[in-house]
N, C-alpha and C positions, 0 to 999 in steps of 0.2 A: 409535408406537415405543417402546420401553422406556427409561425414564430412566437412563442410565448416565454418571454425571458422570465428568469427566476429573480424576483424581488428581494429574497432574503437568502443569502448566500453564506455558506461555511466554507472555509479554507483548511485544507489539510496540508501539512508540511511533511514531505517524506525526507527524513533527516539524513540518512547515510546510506541506505541500500546495501546490496551484497555484490554489486559489480567491482571490477577491478579499477576503481576510481581513485583509491587511497594515496597513490603517488603522482596523480595528475593535478591535485590542488591541495594546498596546505589548509583549506578550510573544511575539507572532508573530515569529520570527526571519527576518532578511532577508540579510544577508551570510554568506558561507561561515563565517566565524568565529563569528557568532551562532548559525547553524544547527548547527555542530559542538559549540559549548559545550552548546547545549540538548539534543542528543542524548547528550552525555556525561553531563549532569545526569540525564536520563532513565534511562540505564544504571545510574548509581549508585543510583537510586530503585527499580531492580528490572527494567527492561526488558532482555530479552536480545537483542531485535532492534530496530534503529532503521531506520525507512522514511523515506528523504530525497528531497525535491525540492530544487532550487535556484531562487533569485530573484535579480532584478537588484538589487544591492546598494543602488542610489540609490532606485529607485521601489518596490521590493518585489514588481514583477509577476513572474509565472513565467517562467523561462528554460531554455534547453537548452545553455547554454555549456559545453563540456567542460571548460574550465579551472576554472569554478566547482565542478563535480563533483570534479575532482581536488584541489582545495583542501579541500573538505568531507571526503572520504575520507581524506587524508593527515593532516588535523588529528585525527580521529577515531582513526585507526590509531597516531598518535604518542601518544595519551592513556594514561595508567596503567590507565585502566579497560578491561576487555575487553567487547565487543559485536559481534554479528553485523550486518553491513552488508547493508542492502536499499535498493537504488536504483530509482527509478521509471523505466520505459521507456514511460510513457503518453503522453508529449508527442509532438507531430508529427503528430497525426491530428486536427487542429481544423478544422472548416469552418463558416463563418459564411455563411448564405445571404442574399440580398437579399430585398425585400418579396415577398409571397405571390404577387403578379401577375407579378413579374419576379425570381425567385429567383437567376438568373444575370446577370451574373458574380457570383461570390463576393465578399462584403465582403473587402477587405484588412485592415482592422481585426480582429483575432482569428482569421483563417484562418492556419493554419500546417500545411501539409501536407509531409511529408518522406518519402523513401524508407526501407526497412527497415534498410539498414546505417547511414544517418545517425541513425535512431531508437535504434539500440544502440551507436553509436560511443563514448559515454561509459562503457558497460558493458564494452566491449572494452578500453578504456583503464585503467579503475579496477579491474576485476576484483572485484566484490563478491561475497559469497557467494550473495545472492539479488537478483533483480530482478523487476520486475512485469511481467505480461502481461495486458492488459485484453482478456478473450476475447470481445469482441463490440462492435458499433456500437450506439450509444445516443443518444437525445434527452436533453439535460440540461435543467435548469430554465429556462435562457435560451430566449427564443422561436425563435430562428432558427439556435442552435448544435448541431451534431451531432458527438459523439465518434466519429471513424471508425476501425474496425479490421476491414478485410474478410478473409474466410477466407484469401485469398493472402498478404495482408500478415502475418497472424497465423502462418501456416505458414513464412513467411521468417524472421520474427523469433524464433519458437520454435526452429527449427533452428539459428540463429546463437547463441542462448543455450545451447542444449544442447552444441553444438560448443565453446564457450568455457568449459564446466564450471562455468557459473553457474546456479544452480536457479531456473526460472521460478516466481514466485508467481502463480498464475492468479487474476486479479480478476474475480470474478463478480458482476454487478449484476442478474441474472436468471437464471431457470432455463435459458433457451436458451444462456447462456454457458457453464454446466455441460455441457450437451449436446455442444456444440462441443469443450470442453476434453477430454471424453472420446473424441471423434474424433480429436484430435491425439494422444492417448495410443495409440489403437488404430493409428494411422498410423506410430508411432514417432517423431514429431516431439517429443513430450514423453516422459520416462521414466515408468515405471508407478507408481512411488512419488511422486506428484504433491503438491504443496502448493497449497493454495487459500484464498483469502480471500473470505468471503461479505460482500458490501457491501450493507446493508440501509438502506433509507430515503432513497436518493439519487434525487431526482427526475429522470427518470421511469423508474426501474429497479423493482427489488422492493420493495414497501412494507415497513415495519418491523413489521407485525403478526405475531403468533406463529404463525398459520396458514401464511403465506407463508414465514416463517423456518424452520418445520419441514419445509415442502415442499423448501427448498433444502438444509437438512441431510440429509434422506433421499435426496437425488439425489447426495450424495457418496459415491463408491466407499469400501468398507470399508478399503481399503488406502492411501488418501490421508490427509494431515495437514490439518487445516483449522482456521481462525480465523473470527472473526465480529466486526462492529462495526455500530453505527448512529450516527447524527448527532445533534447538540445534546443536549437533555435526555435522549434515549434512549441515550446513550453507556454510562453506568454500569448501567443495567438490563440492557444487552446483555452486560456483563462476566459477570454472573450467569448470563444465557440461555446464553452460550457455554460456560461451564463445566458447567453442569446438562445440556447436550446432548451432552458429550462433546468439546468443541473447545477452542480457545485464544482468546486475548484480544487486541484491538487498541485503544489509545486514543491521544489526542493532539490537538494543536491543528489539525491537518488536518481533523478531524471535529467539533470542539467546542471552544469557547473559554472555557466557563464551568466553574468548580469548584462554585460554589453560586449560587442567585439573586442577582444583582447583584455577583458575585465572579468576576473574571476570572482564569482558571487559568494556571499555567506547566506546561510538559510534565511536569515532574518531580512536580508535586503531582497530575496526573491519573494518572500511573503508580502514586505512592504510594497513592492512594484504591483503584486496581484491585488492588494487592497485598493490601490490607485486605480486600476483597471475596472475593478468591479464597482467602485464608486462612481467612476466617470461614465459608467453605463447606466447609472441611475439606480442601482441596487444597494442594499445595505449588508454589510458584513456582519454576521451574527456571532456570538460568542459561545463558550463551551456549555454555559447553563442552558441555553436555548437548544443547543444541539442535543443535549441529553433529553429534554422535554420532547423534542421532535421525534428521536429515534427510539425513546423509551430505554434509555442507557442507565445502568446502575453504577455509581462511583464506589469502589471498595478499596480497602487496604489490602496488601498482599498477605498471604498467609504466613505465619510464623514458620521460620526455619526448623 
């Protein structure tokens, strides 16, 4: 593929995620107030989009409580700084199997399976500009855990998101996820000018080697907008790789806890470093207003409780 760098780049900050990182760094936000403040700091540092999960404020474990999402979104919307809201809709498809000789019944601890409407209820209540759609089922690093997103579930969730006027961000963890996303566009479940996030290096999806990465990039239709990220020490190299291949950038504590060897990062610091990389490559970092124009997003207030 010819090297066509992106000259106008937006940065997404993935603020906290749903992994078990809450006890590995004091900077991983737990409460809605902490998550919102970290998102606002990231926006001030140059992030045009903040991608938010919520956590139990006491334990830090991932949660799906609509009230927590409402508090996060309202705090961000009330802030003086402008930023595009992107809420996860990836929760509610978690299956943890029993031992290999007796996989059923599923283990109660960690299993969380919900219907399509329940999985997008917080999206319907909070009406962010963007929400994620994990476009496939995948084995994660844990031995018996499966992230479950059936074709029927994805068609139902995607249709609900489109009807709400919230733009789905297709999360593609492997090439087959992009294949199915194209089918959703062909069927009219998703609009043609789709938005996709290439998720590299997540075990056991697409590895973060450049050959696989370029295969993912080449599978994205020309009229789609895309970003890419990788995990841990690969996060900042993928800032450069995304820009050079014509895409946009995602950084944040969901994917990487470290600023330098032995130095724990904040979200704002990760965004600041990504801004420096983008600008040193000769590109311009664009803000939330330009992103809304580019992606056709609608900024709205949440529904009343």
